[in-house]
C-alpha positions in Angstrom: -40.2 -97.2 13.2 -41.1 -97.5 9.5 -39.3 -94.2 8.7 -36.2 -95.5 10.6 -36.4 -98.9 8.8 -36.7 -97.2 5.4 -33.8 -94.9 6.1 -31.7 -97.9 7.1 -32.4 -99.8 3.9 -32.8 -96.7 1.6 -30.6 -94.0 3.3 -31.1 -90.4 2.2 -28.1 -89.1 0.2 -27.3 -85.6 -1.0 -28.4 -85.2 -4.7 -25.2 -83.3 -5.2 -22.3 -85.0 -3.4 -24.1 -88.4 -2.8 -23.0 -88.5 0.8 -25.6 -89.8 3.4 -27.4 -87.0 5.2 -30.8 -86.1 6.7 -32.1 -84.2 3.7 -31.9 -84.1 -0.1 -29.1 -81.6 0.0 -26.4 -81.8 2.7 -25.4 -78.7 4.7 -22.0 -78.5 3.1 -23.4 -78.4 -0.4 -26.1 -76.0 0.5 -23.7 -73.5 1.8 -21.9 -73.4 -1.5 -25.1 -72.4 -3.3 -25.1 -68.6 -3.9 -28.5 -66.9 -3.7 -29.3 -64.0 -6.0 -30.5 -61.0 -4.2 -32.0 -57.8 -5.9 -29.5 -55.7 -3.8 -26.5 -57.5 -5.3 -27.5 -58.6 -8.8 -29.5 -57.2 -11.7 -33.1 -58.7 -11.6 -33.0 -59.1 -15.4 -29.5 -60.4 -16.4 -28.0 -61.2 -13.0 -24.9 -59.2 -13.5 -23.3 -58.0 -10.3 -24.3 -54.5 -9.5 -21.8 -51.8 -8.8 -24.4 -49.6 -7.1 -27.5 -50.6 -5.1 -30.3 -50.7 -7.7 -32.7 -53.2 -9.3 -31.2 -53.3 -12.8 -27.8 -52.8 -14.4 -27.2 -49.8 -16.6 -27.5 -51.9 -19.8 -30.9 -53.5 -18.8 -32.3 -50.2 -17.6 -31.9 -48.9 -21.2 -33.5 -51.9 -23.0 -37.2 -52.6 -23.3 -38.3 -56.0 -21.9 -41.6 -57.8 -22.6 -41.7 -59.0 -19.0 -42.3 -57.1 -15.8 -39.5 -58.6 -13.8 -37.3 -61.7 -13.5 -36.2 -63.6 -10.4 -33.8 -66.5 -10.1 -32.9 -68.2 -6.9 -29.3 -69.3 -7.3 -26.3 -68.5 -9.4 -25.6 -71.4 -11.8 -22.4 -72.6 -10.2 -21.0 -76.0 -9.1 -23.7 -77.3 -6.7 -26.7 -75.8 -8.5 -25.2 -76.9 -11.9 -25.1 -80.5 -10.5 -28.7 -80.3 -9.4 -29.9 -79.1 -12.8 -27.8 -81.7 -14.6 -29.4 -84.4 -12.4 -32.8 -83.3 -13.8 -32.0 -82.4 -17.4 -29.4 -84.9 -18.4 -29.6 -87.8 -15.9 -33.5 -87.7 -15.9 -33.7 -87.7 -12.1 -37.2 -86.2 -12.0 -37.3 -86.2 -8.2 -34.9 -83.3 -8.3 -37.7 -81.1 -9.7 -39.5 -81.4 -6.4 -36.4 -80.4 -4.4 -35.8 -77.4 -6.7 -39.6 -76.4 -6.3 -39.4 -76.6 -2.5 -36.4 -74.2 -2.5 -38.0 -71.8 -4.9 -41.3 -71.6 -3.0 -39.5 -71.1 0.4 -38.0 -67.9 -1.0 -40.6 -66.7 -3.5 -44.0 -67.9 -2.2 -45.5 -64.4 -2.0 -44.1 -63.4 -5.3 -45.6 -66.6 -7.1 -49.0 -66.1 -5.4 -49.4 -62.7 -7.1 -50.0 -64.4 -10.4 -53.1 -66.0 -11.9 -51.4 -68.9 -13.8 -48.0 -70.6 -14.0 -46.6 -71.8 -17.3 -43.4 -73.5 -18.2 -41.0 -72.6 -21.0 -42.1 -75.0 -23.6 -40.0 -77.8 -25.2 -40.5 -79.1 -28.8 -42.1 -82.4 -29.4 -38.6 -83.8 -30.4 -37.1 -82.6 -27.1 -39.9 -84.2 -25.1 -39.6 -87.4 -27.1 -35.9 -87.5 -26.5 -36.1 -86.8 -22.8 -39.6 -88.1 -22.1 -40.5 -85.0 -20.2 -40.1 -81.2 -20.1 -37.9 -80.1 -17.0 -39.6 -76.7 -16.9 -43.0 -78.4 -16.8 -42.1 -80.6 -13.9 -40.8 -77.7 -12.0 -43.7 -75.5 -12.7 -46.2 -78.4 -11.7 -44.5 -78.8 -8.3 -44.5 -75.0 -7.8 -48.2 -74.8 -8.7 -49.2 -77.5 -6.2 -47.3 -75.8 -3.4 -48.6 -72.4 -4.0 -52.1 -73.3 -5.3 -51.6 -71.2 -8.5 -53.1 -72.8 -11.5 -50.7 -74.6 -13.8 -51.4 -74.3 -17.5 -49.2 -76.5 -19.7 -50.3 -75.6 -23.3 -51.0 -71.8 -23.3 -47.6 -71.2 -24.8 -46.2 -73.8 -27.3 -43.0 -74.4 -29.3 -43.8 -74.4 -32.9 -40.7 -76.2 -34.2 -37.5 -77.8 -33.0 -34.5 -75.7 -32.6 -30.8 -76.3 -31.8 -30.4 -76.8 -28.0 -29.5 -73.4 -26.5 -26.9 -74.8 -24.1 -24.7 -75.6 -27.1 -24.7 -72.0 -28.3 -22.5 -69.5 -26.3 -23.2 -66.3 -28.2 -26.2 -64.2 -27.1 -27.0 -62.9 -30.6 -26.8 -66.5 -32.0 -29.1 -67.7 -29.3 -31.6 -65.1 -30.1 -31.5 -66.0 -33.8 -31.8 -69.7 -33.0 -35.0 -69.2 -30.9 -36.7 -66.3 -32.7 -40.2 -67.0 -33.7 -40.2 -70.4 -32.1 -43.2 -69.9 -29.8 -46.9 -69.5 -30.3 -49.8 -68.6 -28.0 -52.9 -70.8 -28.2 -56.4 -69.4 -27.9 -57.2 -69.5 -24.2 -59.6 -68.5 -21.5 -56.5 -67.1 -19.7 -56.0 -64.1 -22.0 -55.6 -61.1 -19.9 -54.2 -63.1 -17.0 -51.2 -62.3 -14.9 -48.7 -65.1 -16.1 -45.5 -66.4 -14.4 -43.2 -68.3 -16.7 -41.0 -71.0 -15.0 -37.6 -72.3 -16.2 -34.8 -74.3 -14.7 -31.9 -72.2 -15.8 -31.6 -68.8 -17.5 -28.4 -68.1 -19.4 -28.5 -65.1 -21.7 -32.2 -64.7 -21.4 -32.9 -65.2 -25.1 -35.5 -67.9 -24.6 -37.3 -66.1 -21.9 -37.3 -62.9 -24.1 -38.8 -64.8 -27.0 -41.5 -66.4 -24.7 -42.5 -63.1 -23.1 -42.5 -61.4 -26.6 -45.0 -64.0 -27.8 -47.3 -63.5 -24.8 -47.0 -59.7 -24.4 -50.1 -58.8 -26.3 -52.3 -61.5 -24.8 -51.7 -61.1 -21.0 -51.9 -58.3 -18.4 -48.4 -58.9 -16.9 -45.6 -61.3 -17.3 -43.1 -62.5 -14.6 -40.1 -64.8 -14.9 -38.9 -67.3 -12.2 -36.1 -69.7 -12.5 -34.1 -72.0 -10.2 -30.8 -70.7 -11.4 -29.2 -68.0 -13.5 -25.8 -68.0 -15.3 -23.6 -65.0 -14.3 -22.4 -63.6 -17.6 
């Protein structure tokens, strides 16, 4: 009775299209969300594969500081709206929805790691937004999978221009280079999973993994969405 009353006065609406439905994402919107699979897309850059393999030809020939990278959805339409709700409209509840979807697909993968950490934000970014989207997402994933969340293992040393305003990959790498630092921690030697909301060119993830590389035993990357370049 209480649930019915609450639904009457506060109906559940889809976070994407805002229509009333029985869950946080309606069936119509969910059907438009394209899942990334290792059989179809490169596990590093998410490029569509011509042949059945794990990595595209380009990524197979480049050294990466992380062991592997997984993303749940392509960053298109519906998934873009979900991320915008979190990052630009400060709808923090969306982080929980994103975590539920991620854990449903990747629980076993997540539970292979010792700790979960977010891609760090600068103090200026946190002050402006009042939270770090990657941190919220990482915390929810941590709770659902019972893998320890560590917020300050990797930190951002200084403020940089927002990556989403830069389209060129090389410029993104230059913008973020040397921005992260590893703090002394009892988690040295751990298997670390880095969480982010969206991966675009991979420049930020590359720099995070590079900073951690000599301090941990393995590094995995997990994001809610990935831009198809």
